[in-house]
N, C-alpha and C positions, 0 to 999 in steps of 0.2 A: 431605455431608460427608466430609472423608480424616482416617483417623487415624495415627498414625505407628505403623513398618512395629516389628514388636517383632523380637527380638531369633532367635526360635525359630520366625520364617515366615523372614525372611535366612537362618538358616543351611537351612529345608527348601526354599526356594528352588538357595539354592547347591548342595544337593542333586541338586533333580533337576536346573541343568544339566552336573555331572562322574559326575553316575553314568552314564554311557552313555560314560564313559574304561572305570568297571573290570566291566564284562558276565558272563557264565560264560563261562570260558576266557579273558581277554585274563591277556596275559603280565607278570608282576610283575618289571623283569628291574635296577632298578637303585633301592638306595638312595630317590629324591626318589617313583617311581614306589609305594614297598611304603609311602607315609609319606603319600604324594597320599588310597587310598586306606582308610589306619586312620585318617584324619583321615577319613572321608566315612563311612566306617564306625559310629565311634564317637564324634561331634563333638555327640551330643545324650545323648546316654550318662549318668549321673545317677552311677553308678556307679561304682567300676574292677573292672573284672571280668579270665578267661583269658580268651582269645578267639586260633581253631583259624585259621591258613593256611593248608588244606588245596590243595597244587599238581602240580601232576605233571613232568614229567623237561624240560620247556621254564620251567616257572614259567611254570605262564598255571593259574591263580585254576581245583578243582574243585565246592570248594568255602569257606565263610568261616562258621564262629560264635561266637559267647557260650558257650563248657565255663563257665565258674563264675562268679560272680557273686562280690561279696567289698565291705570298707569300709577305709575311711582307714589302718587301725589294727589287718585282719585278712584271710585268708582261709584255706577250710579247702580245698586244691586236693586231688582224687582224684584221675587218669587210670583209669575202666576198658578195660579190651579192647574195650569197645564200640565208644564214640571214640575210637580205632583204630582201625576201619574205617567205619566213620561218615563217608570221603567215598565211599567202597563204596559209599553204599545209592544 
């Protein structure tokens, strides 16, 4: 007996299908590519986040990470120097 596919399962499958497009080193050369990358990365999150994408001078993704999390009515953002050095790790 089969069951209906849940929204979370659909999003997980979609993420697997397009993940190959945005591996480390992929260039984000247009607003559309950047939007697609962020939608892929953030689709399953339930909180607002401050997300950093570190790029090289050719717009290739070095790393991307959630730096802070917040709620609908607020988030404290403090950027220590170690965050600025994150892509060099």
